[in-house]
C-alpha positions as CSV (number, residue, x, y, z in Angstrom):
1,M,-52.1,-117.0,134.9
2,R,-48.2,-116.4,136.7
3,G,-47.6,-120.3,136.6
4,D,-46.8,-119.9,140.5
5,F,-48.4,-123.7,141.9
6,G,-47.7,-122.5,145.7
7,T,-45.2,-124.1,147.8
8,S,-46.1,-127.5,149.5
9,Y,-47.6,-128.1,152.5
10,V,-44.9,-131.2,153.2
11,S,-42.1,-130.5,151.4
12,G,-41.6,-126.5,151.7
13,V,-40.2,-127.0,147.8
14,P,-41.9,-124.8,145.7
15,V,-44.3,-127.1,143.6
16,S,-43.3,-125.9,140.0
17,E,-39.6,-127.4,141.1
18,I,-42.0,-131.5,142.2
19,V,-43.1,-131.3,139.2
20,A,-40.8,-130.0,137.0
21,A,-39.0,-132.9,137.9
22,R,-41.1,-135.5,136.8
23,A,-43.2,-133.8,133.9
24,G,-40.6,-134.5,131.5
25,N,-40.5,-138.4,131.8
26,S,-44.6,-138.7,132.4
27,M,-44.3,-136.2,128.7
28,M,-41.4,-138.9,127.7
29,L,-44.4,-142.3,128.3
30,A,-47.1,-140.2,127.0
31,L,-44.9,-139.1,123.4
32,V,-43.6,-142.7,122.9
33,T,-47.4,-144.2,123.2
34,L,-48.8,-141.7,121.0
35,V,-46.1,-142.7,118.5
36,L,-46.7,-145.6,118.1
37,L,-50.8,-145.3,118.7
38,V,-51.2,-143.7,115.9
39,P,-50.3,-146.1,113.1
40,L,-51.5,-148.8,115.0
41,A,-55.2,-147.6,115.7
42,V,-55.3,-147.2,112.2
43,G,-53.5,-149.6,110.4
44,L,-55.4,-151.7,112.1
45,G,-58.6,-150.2,111.7
46,V,-58.6,-149.8,108.3
47,W,-57.7,-153.6,108.0
48,G,-60.4,-154.6,109.2
49,G,-62.3,-152.3,107.3
50,L,-60.9,-153.9,104.1
51,R,-62.2,-157.2,105.2
52,E,-65.6,-156.2,106.2
53,G,-67.0,-159.3,107.6
54,S,-64.1,-161.6,106.8
55,L,-62.7,-164.4,109.4
56,T,-60.1,-161.3,109.5
57,D,-62.2,-159.0,110.6
58,R,-63.9,-161.1,113.2
59,A,-61.3,-162.2,115.0
60,L,-59.9,-158.7,114.7
61,S,-63.5,-157.2,116.0
62,A,-63.3,-159.9,119.3
63,G,-59.9,-159.0,120.2
64,I,-60.7,-155.2,120.2
65,L,-63.8,-155.4,122.1
66,T,-61.8,-158.6,124.8
67,M,-58.7,-155.6,125.7
68,V,-62.3,-152.8,125.9
69,S,-63.2,-154.7,128.1
70,I,-60.2,-155.0,130.0
71,P,-58.7,-152.5,132.6
72,E,-55.7,-151.1,132.7
73,F,-54.1,-152.2,136.0
74,V,-55.3,-155.7,134.9
75,V,-53.6,-155.8,131.9
76,G,-50.4,-155.0,133.4
77,S,-50.1,-156.6,136.3
78,V,-50.3,-159.8,133.7
79,L,-47.6,-158.1,132.0
80,I,-46.0,-157.8,135.8
81,L,-46.5,-161.5,136.1
82,I,-45.5,-162.6,132.2
83,F,-42.6,-160.6,131.6
84,A,-41.2,-160.3,134.5
85,L,-42.1,-163.0,137.8
86,H,-42.1,-165.5,134.8
87,L,-40.3,-165.2,131.6
88,D,-37.4,-162.2,133.8
89,V,-36.9,-160.4,130.7
90,L,-37.8,-156.8,132.1
91,P,-38.2,-154.9,135.1
92,A,-41.5,-154.7,137.4
93,V,-40.9,-151.8,139.0
94,S,-39.7,-148.6,136.5
95,F,-37.0,-147.5,138.5
96,L,-34.5,-144.7,137.7
97,G,-31.2,-143.7,140.2
98,P,-30.8,-139.8,140.9
99,G,-30.1,-137.9,138.3
100,A,-30.7,-140.9,136.3
101,S,-33.4,-140.0,132.6
102,V,-36.1,-142.3,131.4
103,L,-34.0,-143.2,127.6
104,D,-30.5,-144.4,130.1
105,H,-32.6,-147.4,131.2
106,P,-35.2,-147.5,128.2
107,E,-36.5,-151.5,129.6
108,I,-38.5,-149.5,131.7
109,L,-40.4,-147.7,129.8
110,V,-42.0,-151.0,127.7
111,L,-44.3,-153.2,130.2
112,P,-45.9,-149.6,131.1
113,V,-46.7,-148.6,127.3
114,V,-47.4,-152.0,126.3
115,T,-50.1,-151.7,129.2
116,L,-51.0,-148.4,128.0
117,L,-51.0,-149.5,124.3
118,A,-53.5,-152.4,124.7
119,G,-56.3,-150.3,124.9
120,T,-55.8,-147.2,123.7
121,I,-55.2,-149.4,120.3
122,A,-59.1,-151.4,120.7
123,H,-60.6,-147.8,120.9
124,N,-58.9,-146.2,118.0
125,A,-59.1,-149.0,115.8
126,R,-62.8,-150.2,116.1
127,L,-63.5,-146.4,115.3
128,V,-61.2,-146.0,112.2
129,R,-62.3,-149.5,111.3
130,A,-65.9,-148.6,111.5
131,R,-66.1,-145.6,109.7
132,V,-63.2,-147.0,106.9
133,V,-66.4,-149.6,106.4
134,E,-69.2,-146.5,105.3
135,V,-66.3,-145.1,103.0
136,V,-65.4,-148.6,101.0
137,A,-69.5,-148.4,100.4
138,D,-70.1,-145.9,99.0
139,D,-70.2,-144.9,94.7
140,A,-67.0,-143.9,94.2
141,V,-64.3,-146.2,95.4
142,A,-67.6,-149.2,94.0
143,T,-66.1,-146.7,91.2
144,A,-62.8,-146.4,91.2
145,R,-62.5,-150.9,91.3
146,L,-64.2,-151.1,89.1
147,N,-62.5,-148.4,86.6
148,G,-59.2,-151.1,87.8
149,V,-57.5,-148.6,89.9
150,P,-54.7,-150.5,92.2
151,E,-56.5,-150.9,96.1
152,H,-53.4,-149.1,97.6
153,R,-55.0,-146.3,95.9
154,V,-58.1,-146.9,96.3
155,V,-57.2,-147.2,100.2
156,L,-54.8,-143.5,99.9
157,R,-57.4,-142.0,97.3
158,Y,-60.3,-142.3,98.6
159,V,-60.8,-144.2,101.6
160,L,-58.3,-142.9,104.0
161,P,-58.6,-138.8,103.1
162,A,-62.5,-139.1,103.1
163,A,-62.8,-141.5,106.5
164,L,-59.9,-139.9,108.5
165,P,-60.8,-136.1,108.6
166,P,-64.3,-136.8,111.4
167,V,-62.5,-139.9,113.3
168,I,-59.4,-137.2,113.9
169,P,-61.6,-135.5,117.3
170,L,-62.6,-138.7,118.4
171,L,-59.8,-140.1,117.9
172,A,-57.9,-136.7,120.2
173,R,-60.8,-137.4,122.7
174,Y,-59.5,-141.3,123.4
175,V,-55.9,-139.7,123.4
176,A,-57.1,-137.3,125.7
177,L,-57.8,-140.6,128.0
178,L,-53.6,-141.5,128.5
179,V,-53.3,-138.8,130.5
180,G,-55.5,-140.4,132.6
181,G,-54.7,-144.3,132.2
182,A,-51.1,-143.1,132.1
183,L,-51.7,-141.9,136.2
184,V,-53.0,-145.5,137.1
185,V,-50.1,-147.0,134.5
186,E,-47.7,-145.2,136.3
187,T,-48.7,-146.3,139.8
188,L,-48.7,-149.6,139.4
189,F,-45.3,-149.6,137.8
190,G,-43.9,-147.1,140.0
191,F,-43.2,-145.1,136.9
192,P,-41.1,-141.9,137.8
193,G,-43.5,-139.3,137.0
194,L,-46.6,-137.5,137.4
195,A,-48.5,-140.6,138.9
196,S,-45.9,-140.2,142.3
197,V,-46.6,-136.6,142.8
198,L,-50.1,-137.0,142.7
199,V,-50.2,-140.3,144.8
200,Q,-47.9,-138.6,147.5
201,G,-49.9,-135.7,147.8
202,S,-52.4,-137.4,148.5
203,A,-51.3,-139.0,150.8
204,G,-49.7,-136.0,152.6
205,R,-52.6,-133.7,152.0
206,D,-50.9,-132.0,149.8
207,V,-53.3,-129.8,148.2
208,P,-51.0,-127.7,146.5
209,T,-49.3,-130.4,144.4
210,V,-52.6,-132.1,144.1
211,Q,-54.0,-129.5,142.8
212,A,-50.6,-128.9,140.3
213,V,-51.5,-132.7,138.9
214,A,-55.2,-131.8,138.1
215,L,-54.7,-128.9,135.9
216,I,-51.5,-129.7,134.5
217,V,-53.4,-133.1,133.4
218,A,-56.8,-130.8,132.9
219,A,-55.1,-128.4,130.5
220,V,-53.4,-131.2,128.0
221,T,-57.2,-132.7,127.5
222,V,-58.3,-129.7,126.8
223,L,-55.5,-128.6,124.0
224,V,-55.6,-132.2,122.5
225,N,-58.8,-132.3,122.3
226,L,-58.6,-128.6,120.6
227,L,-56.0,-129.4,118.6
228,G,-57.9,-133.2,117.3
229,D,-60.6,-130.1,116.2
230,L,-58.8,-128.2,114.1
231,L,-56.8,-130.5,112.6
232,G,-59.8,-132.4,111.5
233,I,-61.6,-129.5,110.3
234,A,-58.5,-128.6,108.5
235,L,-58.3,-132.4,106.9
236,D,-62.2,-131.8,105.7
237,P,-62.9,-129.4,102.9
238,L,-66.5,-129.8,103.8
239,R,-66.5,-128.5,107.1
240,R,-64.1,-125.4,106.3
241,V,-65.2,-122.1,106.4
242,P,-64.4,-119.9,104.2
243,V,-62.3,-116.3,105.7
């Protein structure tokens, strides 16, 4: 409750200092991933849902199912083989010198971010697509199209307002999985974030450090889910309870 994580058994340094030195890097990785995830997942889901049963929709669904089935460490390993070892255009290890910031070397974010996006976009796009298919079959959308309303207005005025509110809490749950997925990805790429603190703490049986990272991950997960539920209620008139 006081924010005191204790002192590391291994280094004797306050755990809060160890965590603070790496939490910013993990936050930057998650933030960049999130900024790209939401528009891409919603865009792909709407695109596929509006074209249900078409060749485009079937290809998109097959790609989504494939990406959902592949773990992050497999995707990351393949990306390292292609872009780091074969093409030699991106670093395989996210190394930072003393005092350096992630923003000083944005290239180290590329492969970790793409690895995280691969699975999370697939999960979220599938949710959005399923909801869009339901909304498109509604009489209101059919009536709007019969009355000559332009397709972009149908999407913005009828499809998105009806499709997104029920999906947002589910999207938040998958976004919370970014935290767990980020730990795997950070370890794979040697990213200087909370994962390295967790791995070192586990290897050294540094209980206070491991507890601190676990507490932070749990708190972020609960907070993201809570915000998702509140946002879903705020955007859905049927779920609002009058005061």
